[in-house]
N, C-alpha and C positions, 0 to 999 in steps of 0.2 A: 233641266239639262246645264243649265251658265251653273246653280247654287251646286250643285252636285261636283263642278270643275272647279267651282272656289273653294271647297270645303277641302276637295282632294289636295288643292295645292297650301291651305294654310295646314292641314296635318301631315302632307310632307315634311315641309320649312319648319314644324314642329319636332316630328320625330328627326332629323337628321342635325336641328340646328340647338337639341339639348343635351347632345352625347358630348358635345366639346366644354358646356355650362359644370354636367353631371361629374368630367374625371378630377376635377382642380377643387369642386365640392364632397366629393365621397373623398379626396387627399387629405386637405384640412380638416374633415370632420375625421379618419380616422388616426390619422396622427399626432392633432391636436390636440382630441378625448382620450385618448391614450398617454399621451404624454403628461398630458393635467392628469389627470385621476393617478397616474405614477409617482407623482412628484406631490401629489395634494397634504401628504402626512408630516412634510416638511413647509411645506405655505408656499412652494414654489409654484407648485400646480393651479394656484385660484389664479393667475394673474394670467398663466397659459391658458385654461379654458375662457378666460374674459377674453381675449385676443381671438382666440380661434371663433366665439357666441360675437363679437362683432367682424371679423371676417368673413363670416357668411349671412349675412345681413345684404353685402354685395352680392354674393351669389342667389341667394333667394331671390331678392329683387329683380334678378336678371333671370329666373325662370319664373315669378310669378306676372313678369309681366308679359309672356308668353303665351297666358292660360286664356286669356279674352279670346282671343280668335278661334281656339279650339272647342273650349264651353260656351261661343259666344252667346255671353254674358260680361259685364265689367266686373273687373275685381279691382276691390280698394285696397288700398294699404293699413299695412299693420298700424297700430300706436305703440311704438316700442315703450317700454319706461324708462324715465328719466330719473337725474337724481335730483335732490331740491338745491334752488340756486345757490343755496348758500354754504352747499357740502365739498367737502375736499375732494382735493384731486388724486386721490386712493378711492374715496368711495362713488366717483365719478365714472373710472374706471374699472369697478368692480361691478359698477348698476349691471351689465349682462346679464349676468352670471345668477339675479335673482326675478328676471326676465322669461316669461313663460314662451311667450313667440320665438325668444330668443332660441331656447333647447328646442323648441317644434323645428324650425329653419334645421337644426344639427339633425334631428332626425331623420327631415327628409333629403338630405344631404347621402345619409345612408342606405336609405332604403331605396331613395330613386335610382340610383344607379344601375343594381342589375334588370330595371326598368326600362331605362335609357338604353344601354346595351344592347338590350336585345329588339326595342324600337328602331335602334337606328340598325342593326343588322337588316331586318326585316326589311325595313326601307328600301334600303339601299338596293339590298340582292333581288327583292319582288318588283322595281323599277326597271334594276341591269337585263335579268330576264325577261321581262316584259319588251323593252326594247331590243333588245335582240334578236324575242322571238320575230316579232313585228318586222323587223326590219333583214331578217333572213336572207330571204331572196338577194337581196343589192350586194351582201356580198361573202355567201355561201360559196360563191364562185372559185374566189380565192386559196378557199379554205381547200376545194377539191385540185386545184391546179398544182395546190402545193404540194399535198401529200399523193398525189397520182391516180391512178384509174384503182388501184390495188386498196387504197386509200379509203377515208373517208371519217364522219362526224360521225360517225353510228345509226341516224337516223334512217338509215335505210334498211337495218333491220326491223323497225319499228313501219316503215311503207311496206314492205316484204309481207309480213307477219298479217297484215290489215289487205293484203291481195293488188295492191297499189302501182307495187314492180319498185325499181331500184332508181328511177329516174331522178333529174335532179326539178322537176315539176311538182314531182308526187312530195318531195323531201320537204320542198317550198310551204306545200301546200300544207303539210303537215303542220311545218313549223308555225306557221300564219294563223292554224286555227288555234295553238296551245296559247299565243300571242294576245288572239282576242279573250280566251277564256281566262288567260293570268289581268287581263286588263280589264276586265267583267269584277272581276273578282279581288281588284287594286285600292276602291272606293273602302271597299269595305272593312277587306285586313286593317288598313290602315287607321282606318275611323277604329276601331277595334281599340290598336294599340292606341291610339292619342288617346283615348278621351278614359282611358284604364288610366295612363299614366299623371294628364292633365288633373284626374278628379281625386289621384291622390296629392297633388303639388296644391290644388285648392283646399285638401281637407288638412294639409299641415302647415301653410304657408299662408292659409286667407281664414281659416274656421277661426279664429281668435279675433279680429278685424271685424268679423260680421254680429257676434253677439256683443263689441263692446259700440258697434254705432249705433251715435244718439236716435231712436224711436220719435216718432212724430208723438204728441200727444193726445189721447184717447181720450176722446170729449160723448160725455154718458147723457141720456136723457134727462136727469135731474141737473146736469150743470146748464145743460141749452134749456132749460124752465126756468130756473133762477137767472139768468142772466134775458131771457126775455122779461121776467118779474121788476127784476132792476131798469131795465131799460124802458119799460112801462111806466117804472114813476120816474124817474125824470122826465118823462116826456109831460107828464100830467101837474110835476113842480112845474 
């Protein structure tokens, strides 16, 4: 149970906090790419693209730092392409244009935005509806007093249809039961949105990192036998 609550907190924090990151990433991606491509014919667009790709590195790093809590695994930092030490200032400035991970960051800023919007809206509205339903008996009497005896919040129609009457207790019971159902589905719904968005983020922000990571040397049986033979000869000498 503690693991479920911990993961629910991580997924909720990811979905709610990724939206503020996705907004500037999307704006920079669309405006920078459009301006760069539109003016590339006069060579002004190339520095614009380089500046856009460089700016996206910070936002990509912010998005990458959120992935480990959702995916339950460490996420390595990428190795961006660097210009040679004796390269000119112009070549250093334009190096991001030739870097594959920089372009993947730009693609992430574009496709991550709709997922971030959907995840943020679902997480916020589902949490709000769950808390409001469970706490209904604590505040609904204020609504009933404000609208008078002829008004209501609409739950009395459902309670009458169920044959429970239109009392305050019946409406409160129905609201609390609905809140319990939403509370049970909350971890599953948020987990689905979080894992989908995080998997996309890992594929675009960390795929080249894993392929470029140094691999441990592989020792075969032939190499082991040769090492043993050399050690025996040295011992005999």
